N, C-alpha and C positions, 0 to 999 in steps of 0.2 A: 785632380787625382783627389778625391776627397778621402782617401786612405790617411792622407798625412794630415788631416785636422781628427780624424777618428785617433792615429796614434797620438798626437798631442795630448787629446782628451784622457786615453787612457794613461800616460804618462803622469799627467798633471794630476789625476786621481789615485794613481798610484805612489807618488812620492808625497802628497799631501797625507796618504794614511800611513806612510813609513814615518811620516814626521812625528806624526800623532803618536806611534807607539813607539817613539824615541829612539829611531833609526835612520841613519842616513843612507843606505845601500837597499836597492830591492833587489832580488836575486831572480825572481820569475812571477810571471803574471800568467794566469790560467785563465783564458776565456772560452766562452760558446758561442758560436756564428753558425746560424742557419744559412743554407744554400742559396736563399731567397734574399737574403740581407743587402745584396748589391754592393757586397765588398770582395774585391779581389785579393784572395789568400795571399799572395805572393807581392802584391803592391803595399800591402799592409803589413807584412814582414820586412818589407827593404825600408819602408817610410818609418816603423817601430824603430828600427837601427840606425837612421841617422836622425830623427828627432830626438833620442834618447841620449844622444852626447850631450857629457856635460850636466848631466842631470843624474838624481839619484838611481835611475833606470837604465845608466850606462853600463852596457854589458848585460843587462838583464836577458833573460830567455824568455819570448814571448810563444807560448803553447796555447795552439789553438785546436780545440773541438770541432769539428763540424758535424753541424745537426743536421740530419735528412729533414726531409720533407714530409710530412703526415697531414694526411687529411682522414676526414669523416666520408666515408660513402654512405650517400643516402639510400642506397640500394641494398647492399649488405649488413648496413647498420653496424661498423666496424670501423676503427681506425686500420688504413693502410698504409704504407710507404709509395711515393712514388717512384717507381723505377726510372723514369725521364722528368727531370725539374721542371722542363717545359710543356707536359703533357699531364694537365690537370683532367684525368680519368682514373678511375677504379683500377688498377692492375689484373684485378681478378674480372670483374664485370663488365668495363669497359663503361660504365656509368660515369657521366661528369660531375666531378667532385671539389665543387666552389669553396667548399670548409675548409680553411688551412687551420691547422692545428700547431704544427710547428716547423722550423724552417727559415723564420723571418728574423730572428733576436740575435743581439750581439749584446753580451754580457760577461762583465767580468767577475767572473766565479771566485777566484782565490788569489793572494798573494803569497810571496814568502819572500820573507823580509831577512838582513843580516843582525842578529843581536850585536848590541853596540855594547864595548866592555866599560865598564865605569873604572876611572882612574882613582885609587884609592890615596 
């Protein structure tokens, strides 16, 4: 299950970023994940919850924005969104569409971290 290693990488990155910002608590991670990324959403959410225990991300929300598959239709000369992520044909004219523009990404977009109070 490669989702566990992906979850651990997200946790490591978020934890390091929080430490550098002077915080020890990550509240939320916002990610964008393409439908063709090869990552199972439910498996990633499950793995994240397990891997986050004992880290600054414990209890943090993993918010996933799913990115649809967009392609460039060579016949219509326009960007189209695939209706079926496994059928690489323009949904309008039926032309094969080998040029994928989006839908393969996995990116950490933003973090929400807790502000740490400074002892006086």
